[in-house]
C-alpha positions in Angstrom: 142.2 173.1 70.2 145.6 171.8 71.6 147.8 170.0 69.3 148.4 167.3 71.9 144.9 166.1 71.4 145.7 164.9 67.9 147.3 161.7 69.2 148.4 159.1 66.6 146.2 156.4 68.1 143.1 158.6 67.8 143.1 158.3 64.0 144.2 160.6 61.3 143.8 164.3 61.9 143.0 166.2 65.0 140.5 164.7 67.4 137.1 166.5 67.9 137.7 166.7 71.7 140.0 165.4 74.4 137.3 162.9 75.5 138.3 160.5 72.7 141.8 159.8 73.9 144.3 160.6 76.5 144.1 159.7 80.3 140.3 159.5 80.4 140.1 157.0 77.6 142.7 154.7 79.1 140.9 154.5 82.6 137.4 153.6 81.3 138.0 149.8 80.7 139.6 149.3 84.1 136.5 150.9 85.8 134.1 148.6 83.9 136.1 145.5 84.9 136.1 146.5 88.6 132.3 146.9 88.6 131.8 143.5 87.0 134.1 141.7 89.5 132.4 143.5 92.4 128.9 142.3 91.1 130.2 138.7 90.6 131.7 138.3 94.1 128.6 139.9 95.8 126.3 137.4 94.0 128.6 134.5 95.0 128.5 135.6 98.6 124.7 135.7 98.7 124.5 132.2 97.1 127.0 130.7 99.6 125.0 132.3 102.5 121.9 130.5 101.4 123.6 127.2 101.2 125.9 127.4 104.3 123.9 129.5 106.7 120.2 128.7 105.9 119.0 129.6 109.4 119.5 133.3 108.5 116.4 133.0 106.3 114.3 130.4 108.1 112.2 127.5 106.7 109.4 128.1 104.3 106.1 128.4 106.1 102.7 127.1 105.1 99.2 128.5 105.9 97.2 126.9 108.6 95.1 124.1 107.2 91.3 124.0 107.3 89.8 123.2 110.7 87.8 120.0 111.3 90.5 117.3 110.8 91.2 116.6 114.5 94.4 118.7 114.7 95.7 118.9 118.2 96.0 122.7 118.2 94.1 124.4 115.4 94.9 127.9 116.7 98.6 127.5 116.9 99.1 129.5 113.7 101.3 128.6 110.7 104.0 126.0 111.0 107.1 125.3 108.9 106.1 123.4 105.7 105.9 119.6 106.4 106.5 120.1 110.2 109.6 120.8 112.3 111.1 124.0 113.5 113.0 126.4 111.3 116.7 125.9 111.5 116.3 123.1 114.1 117.8 120.5 111.8 114.9 118.1 112.4 112.0 117.1 110.2 110.8 119.9 108.1 114.0 122.0 108.4 116.8 122.6 106.0 118.9 120.1 107.9 116.1 117.5 107.2 116.3 113.9 108.1 119.8 113.7 106.5 121.3 115.9 109.2 122.3 119.6 109.4 123.0 121.0 105.9 121.6 118.0 104.1 118.6 118.5 101.7 115.2 117.9 103.2 113.5 114.6 102.3 109.7 114.7 103.2 107.9 111.7 104.5 105.3 109.8 102.5 102.5 111.4 104.6 103.9 114.9 104.0 104.1 114.3 100.2 100.4 113.3 100.3 99.5 116.4 102.4 101.2 118.6 99.9 99.5 116.8 97.0 96.1 117.3 98.6 96.8 120.9 99.4 96.5 120.5 103.2 100.0 120.9 104.6 99.9 120.5 108.4 97.1 117.9 108.4 99.5 115.3 109.9 98.1 112.2 108.1 100.5 110.0 109.9 98.9 110.8 113.2 95.4 110.6 111.8 96.1 107.0 110.6 95.4 107.7 106.9 92.1 108.0 105.0 89.6 106.1 102.9 89.6 106.5 99.1 86.2 106.5 97.4 86.4 106.6 93.6 83.7 107.2 91.0 83.8 107.5 87.2 81.1 109.8 85.7 81.1 113.5 86.7 77.5 113.7 85.3 78.4 114.0 81.6 76.5 110.8 80.7 73.5 110.5 83.0 73.2 114.1 84.3 73.9 113.0 87.9 77.5 112.8 89.1 78.1 109.4 90.6 79.9 111.0 93.6 77.1 113.6 94.1 75.6 112.2 97.4 78.9 111.3 98.9 80.4 114.7 98.3 77.3 116.3 99.7 77.9 114.5 103.0 81.7 115.4 103.1 82.5 117.9 105.8 85.4 120.4 105.8 86.0 119.9 102.1 89.3 120.8 100.5 89.0 120.7 96.6 92.1 120.1 94.5 92.1 122.2 91.3 91.2 120.3 88.2 94.2 121.7 86.4 96.6 120.1 88.9 95.6 116.4 88.4 94.8 113.9 85.7 91.8 112.9 87.8 88.4 114.6 87.1 88.0 115.9 90.6 89.4 115.5 94.1 87.5 116.3 97.3 89.2 115.7 100.7 87.3 116.0 103.9 85.5 114.0 106.6 82.7 111.4 106.3 81.0 111.2 109.7 84.3 112.1 111.4 86.5 109.8 109.3 89.0 111.3 106.8 88.1 110.5 103.2 89.3 111.4 99.7 86.4 111.3 97.1 87.7 111.2 93.6 86.1 111.4 90.1 88.5 109.5 87.9 86.8 110.0 84.5 85.0 107.5 82.4 86.8 104.4 81.1 89.5 102.0 82.3 92.3 104.1 81.0 91.2 107.2 82.8 90.5 105.2 86.0 93.9 103.5 85.8 95.9 106.8 85.2 94.0 108.5 88.0 94.6 105.6 90.4 98.3 105.6 89.6 98.6 109.3 90.4 96.8 108.8 93.7 98.9 105.8 94.7 102.2 107.6 93.8 101.2 110.6 96.0 99.1 109.1 98.7 99.4 105.3 98.6 101.1 105.1 102.0 98.2 107.1 103.6 95.3 105.2 101.9 93.7 102.7 104.2 91.2 101.3 101.7 89.8 101.9 98.2 86.2 101.6 97.1 85.2 102.1 93.5 81.6 102.9 92.9 79.5 103.3 89.8 76.4 102.3 87.8 76.4 99.3 85.4 74.4 97.0 83.2 73.4 93.6 84.6 72.2 90.2 83.7 68.4 90.2 84.1 68.5 87.3 86.6 70.8 85.1 88.6 72.1 82.5 86.1 70.7 84.5 83.1 67.5 84.0 81.1 68.9 81.7 78.5 71.7 79.0 78.9 72.7 77.2 75.7 73.1 74.6 74.6 69.8 73.8 76.4 67.5 76.2 74.6 64.3 74.3 75.2 63.1 76.7 77.9 64.1 79.9 79.7 65.6 79.8 83.2 62.8 79.0 85.6 64.6 80.7 88.5 62.8 83.5 90.3 65.9 85.5 91.5 65.6 88.5 89.1 67.6 91.6 89.3 66.1 95.1 89.8 67.1 98.7 89.1 69.1 99.8 92.2 70.4 96.4 93.1 73.9 96.4 94.5 76.9 94.1 93.6 79.8 94.2 96.1 82.8 92.4 94.7 86.6 93.0 94.3 86.7 90.6 91.2 86.8 92.0 87.7 87.7 90.7 84.2 88.4 92.4 80.9 85.7 91.6 78.4 87.8 92.5 75.3 90.6 90.0 76.1 89.7 87.4 73.5 91.1 86.0 70.3 88.4 85.1 67.9 86.9 85.4 64.4 83.7 86.9 63.1 82.5 83.4 62.1 83.1 82.0 65.7 81.5 85.0 67.3 78.3 85.0 65.1 77.8 81.4 64.2 74.4 81.2 65.9 73.0 84.4 64.6 70.1 85.4 64.5 69.2 82.9 67.3 69.5 84.7 70.7 70.3 81.4 72.5 73.9 80.7 71.5 77.3 81.1 73.0 79.8 83.1 71.0 83.0 81.1 70.6 86.7 82.1 70.8 90.2 80.7 70.3 91.5 82.1 73.6 90.0 84.0 76.5 91.1 86.2 79.4 93.7 83.7 80.8 95.9 84.1 77.7 98.2 86.7 79.3 100.9 86.1 76.7 98.5 87.6 74.1 97.2 90.7 75.9 98.7 90.9 79.4 96.7 90.8 82.7 93.0 90.6 82.1 91.6 88.7 85.1 91.9 90.4 88.5 90.8 88.1 91.2 93.7 87.1 93.5 95.8 90.2 94.4 95.4 91.1 98.2 92.3 88.8 98.1 91.8 88.3 101.9 91.8 92.0 102.7 89.6 92.7 99.6 87.0 90.2 100.6 87.0 91.5 104.2 86.3 95.0 102.9 83.5 93.7 100.7 82.0 91.8 103.6 82.0 95.0 105.7 80.2 96.9 103.0 77.7 94.1 102.5 77.0 93.8 106.3 76.4 97.5 106.6 74.1 97.6 103.6 72.1 94.6 104.9 71.8 95.9 108.4 68.5 97.2 109.7 70.0 100.8 109.7 71.4 100.4 106.2 68.1 99.0 104.8 66.1 101.8 106.4 68.3 104.4 104.7 67.7 103.1 101.2 65.3 105.2 99.1 62.3 103.6 97.4 62.0 103.6 93.6 59.9 106.4 92.1 57.0 105.7 89.7 59.1 106.2 86.6 61.6 103.6 87.6 58.8 101.2 88.7 56.9 101.6 85.5 60.0 100.8 83.4 60.6 97.6 85.5 57.0 96.5 85.3 57.1 96.9 81.5 60.4 95.0 81.1 59.4 92.0 83.3 55.9 91.9 81.9 57.3 91.6 78.3 59.9 89.1 79.5 57.2 86.9 81.1 55.1 87.1 77.9 58.1 86.0 75.8 59.5 83.3 77.9 56.3 81.9 79.5 57.9 82.1 82.9 56.1 83.8 85.8 58.4 86.2 87.5 58.0 87.8 91.0 55.7 90.8 91.1 57.5 94.1 90.7 56.6 96.9 93.3 58.1 100.3 94.0 58.2 99.5 97.7 60.6 96.5 97.2 64.0 97.1 98.6 67.1 96.7 96.4 69.0 93.4 96.9 72.7 93.3 97.9 74.6 90.6 95.9 78.1 89.6 96.9 81.3 88.3 95.3 80.0 84.7 95.3 77.2 85.7 92.9 78.4 88.6 90.8 81.6 90.0 89.1 82.5 93.0 87.0 83.0 92.3 83.3 84.6 95.4 81.8 85.2 96.9 78.4 84.5 100.1 76.6 81.7 98.4 74.8 78.1 99.1 75.7 76.6 95.9 74.4 73.0 94.7 74.4 72.1 91.2 73.4 71.5 87.8 75.0 74.5 86.0 73.4 76.9 88.6 74.7 75.3 88.4 78.2 75.8 84.7 78.1 79.5 85.1 77.3 79.8 87.8 80.0 78.5 85.3 82.5 81.1 82.8 81.4 83.8 85.4 82.2 82.2 86.3 85.5 82.0 82.6 86.6 85.7 82.2 85.6 86.7 85.2 87.6 84.7 84.2 90.7 86.1 80.6 90.5 89.6 81.9 90.3 89.1 84.2 93.3 87.4 81.7 95.6 89.4 78.6 94.5 87.0 76.2 96.1 89.1 73.0 95.7 91.6 71.4 93.3 90.0 69.9 90.2 89.6 66.2 90.6 89.4 66.3 94.4 85.7 65.4 94.3 84.9 68.7 96.0 83.3 71.8 94.5 86.0 73.5 92.5 84.1 76.2 90.4 80.9 78.0 89.6 79.4 78.2 86.2 77.4 80.6 84.1 74.1 79.3 85.5 75.0 80.5 89.0 76.2 84.1 88.5 75.4 87.6 87.4 77.5 89.5 84.9 77.9 93.2 85.7 78.9 95.2 82.7 81.1 98.2 83.5 84.4 99.8 82.4 86.7 101.1 85.2 87.2 98.2 87.5 90.0 96.5 85.5 91.9 99.8 85.2 91.8 100.4 89.0 92.6 96.7 89.7 95.6 96.7 87.4 97.1 99.9 88.8 96.7 98.5 92.4 98.2 95.1 91.4 101.3 96.7 89.9 101.6 99.1 92.9 101.5 96.1 95.3 104.4 94.5 93.4 106.8 97.4 94.0 109.5 97.0 96.7 108.8 100.5 97.8 105.1 99.9 98.6 104.7 100.1 102.4 101.6 98.0 102.6 98.8 96.7 100.4 95.5 98.5 100.2 92.2 96.7 100.5 89.9 97.3 97.5 86.5 96.4 96.2 83.9 97.6 93.7 80.4 98.7 94.5 78.3 98.5 91.3 74.6 99.2 91.1 72.1 98.2 88.4 71.0 101.1 86.2 69.9 98.9 83.2 69.9 95.3 81.9 72.2 94.1 79.2 69.6 92.5 76.9 66.0 93.1 75.9 63.1 90.7 76.7 63.4 87.5 74.6 60.8 85.0 73.4 60.8 81.7 71.6 60.6 82.0 67.8 57.2 80.8 66.5 57.4 77.2 65.2 60.6 76.3 67.0 60.6 73.6 69.7 62.9 71.2 71.6 66.3 71.7 73.2 67.6 73.4 70.0 64.7 75.9 69.9 65.4 79.3 68.4 64.9 82.6 70.4 64.5 86.2 69.3 64.1 89.6 70.8 60.5 89.7 71.9 60.3 93.5 72.1 62.8 96.2 72.8 62.4 98.4 75.9 64.1 101.8 75.6 66.7 102.4 78.3 66.2 105.2 80.8 69.6 106.9 81.2 68.2 109.5 83.6 65.8 108.0 86.2 67.3 104.5 86.4 70.8 105.9 86.7 69.8 108.4 89.4 68.2 105.7 91.5 71.2 103.4 91.1 73.5 106.2 92.2 71.4 106.8 95.3 71.4 103.2 96.4 75.2 102.8 95.9 75.8 106.0 97.8 73.7 104.7 100.7 75.7 101.5 100.8 79.0 103.3 101.1 77.7 105.9 103.6 76.2 103.1 105.7 79.6 101.6 106.2 81.0 104.9 107.5 78.0 105.4 109.7 78.4 101.9 111.2 82.1 102.7 112.0 81.2 106.1 113.4 78.6 104.6 115.8 80.9 101.7 116.8 83.7 104.2 117.5 81.4 106.3 119.8 80.2 103.3 121.7 83.7 102.0 122.3 84.8 105.4 123.2 82.2 105.6 125.9 83.3 102.2 127.2 87.0 103.2 127.2 86.2 106.5 129.0 85.1 104.6 132.1 88.5 103.0 132.3 91.5 105.2 131.4 93.8 102.2 131.1 91.5 100.7 128.5 91.3 104.1 126.8 95.1 104.0 126.3 95.0 100.5 125.0 92.3 101.4 122.5 94.2 104.4 121.3 97.3 102.3 120.8 95.4 99.7 118.9 93.9 102.3 116.6 97.2 103.9 115.9 98.8 100.5 115.2 96.1 98.8 113.3 93.6 101.5 112.1 90.0 100.5 112.3 91.0 96.8 112.7 92.3 97.9 116.1 88.8 98.1 117.4 88.3 94.3 117.1 91.8 93.6 118.6 91.0 95.9 121.5 87.6 94.2 122.1 89.4 90.8 122.3 92.7 91.6 123.9 91.9 94.9 125.8 89.0 93.2 127.5 91.1 90.6 129.0 93.6 93.2 130.0 90.9 95.2 131.6 90.1 92.3 133.9 93.6 92.6 135.4 92.8 96.1 136.6 95.8 97.9 137.9 98.2 94.9 137.5 101.7 95.3 136.2 102.3 95.5 132.5 103.8 92.0 132.4 100.7 90.7 134.1 98.6 92.6 131.6 100.3 91.1 128.7 99.5 87.7 130.1 95.9 88.6 130.6 95.7 89.8 126.9 96.4 86.3 125.8 93.4 84.9 127.6 90.5 83.1 126.1 88.0 84.8 123.8 85.3 84.0 126.4 87.2 85.8 129.1 87.7 88.8 126.8 84.1 88.9 125.9 83.1 88.7 129.6 85.5 91.5 130.5 84.1 93.6 127.6 80.6 93.1 128.8 81.6 94.0 132.4 83.4 97.1 131.2 80.3 98.1 129.2 78.2 97.8 132.4 80.8 99.8 134.3 80.8 102.5 131.7 77.0 102.9 131.9 77.2 103.2 135.7 80.3 105.4 135.8 79.3 107.9 133.1 75.6 108.1 133.5 75.2 109.1 137.0 71.4 109.1 137.0 71.5 107.3 133.6 69.6 110.0 131.6 72.6 112.3 131.4 74.8 109.6 129.9 72.2 108.7 127.3 71.7 112.3 126.4 75.5 112.9 125.9 75.8 109.8 123.7 72.8 110.9 121.6 74.4 114.3 121.0 77.6 112.7 119.8 75.6 110.3 117.6 74.4 113.2 115.5 77.8 113.2 113.9 77.0 109.7 112.6 74.2 110.8 110.2 73.9 111.3 106.5 71.3 112.3 103.9 70.7 111.2 100.3 68.3 113.6 98.5 66.8 111.1 96.0 63.2 111.7 95.1 
């Protein structure tokens, strides 16, 4: 081995080989540093290329959405995520709305499309969608409350359960109208959290919100017992039946009360007494908002009126199923025992009787996670319902000499849970500066059971201070009664969509005979949603009378009287029949084919 290899800096003694020192050892660190610098600058160049020259790579692309939502070109293939052309600097590109090079900011509609898992749907052009919410996925009664509505939903897109706090989301079409059907989960907390998530993602695209579910009810309008007059039961004959429907946007939280056990139970065991409290639902300083009756009230009542009108229509009534024998037998037993106990003759109960639709002047939702049974609690629940209805309707100022309230002898208490959770989430959403518009909302609650057993006067008691007791308990049917209540509520909601579908077809036929009116109708629908139909019928009719007049003249015609508008609409309807029909039969046949879209089924037996 050469002596030169035994360099001093290689340690004591000769080196084992020349690889440990000398020229090779000195160059190795420099080579390592060169490789590291090269890797660093190459990575930096790639990063800068992504940031400065994004069009080299193109915008992210999304798969084509499911067909059936009225997309203008369903065969156009994939498009850039959230719209726009790759690298064009417009909506959907890296340039975005902030200009070339600025980060992309999606619109509210695009955020909702991404949340639903349907990018490319173009909710803004579609005019938004209806929200239909239910609570029970079937865990309690065995029948999911959304079962019949989901069964009629076409072109369904299902959001994975693991990607939402809600219990299930199904987006699709109900008789040609976009709708999102949601299972929130049971209870006000679950309903409120789910509603908050939906509003944050899709509030700007929601045109209305309907909450539907089963519930326990007062046995009759005004209740059976009304203390302090306990001399006799309510002689009224307006009883409630399984499957009856309450349509009301008004709700109140049952548990918002300050009381003691002594105040609550001072009349026990008498069933004819009113539990007392120190403070009720109006004491917001104690427990926050508890009575939901005034937020967005006009729009809420209009939606409730639309549902009630659809349910009470000839078509809506014909779609309601009749009660099966199990439900009818339960009702006959309940009201037979009630008649024996109270001495009051109630209307005969038949399975052929149709459910009754009650409205917001007669019923209100009294909520709490407390499944109570008992006449005193039902009496107190009616107090709360009357308070909520009076707050909502605001008849007149106290002392004016005019009717200023309703009381517990005039209302029905509907015991449920979720309404207050949804109402509070909506109320807080409407207070935000960033909220684009308020969302009409109402509850649809159907009777699955009553909230107290048949009662009877205690033997030996008499007079106005008479004592009452439970006459006989009737076991609740959490299967058959609930199944029928779910069916009647579903028919109520589906009847509204059917009514809108048929109205849209008829107006479409009318507009088709007059292209100018067709354009006016389309503009009204884009600007005002379904409310545009009524505006078009009033204003567009008068405009149609002007024919081919200039736009300024048309604007003047649109301001004409309602009578002129109605006359023009009638004339246009006649022209449509003549223009489209030809011989008449062809026009009727074409309309009948389109009307098949406006059908639904509810498979209750």
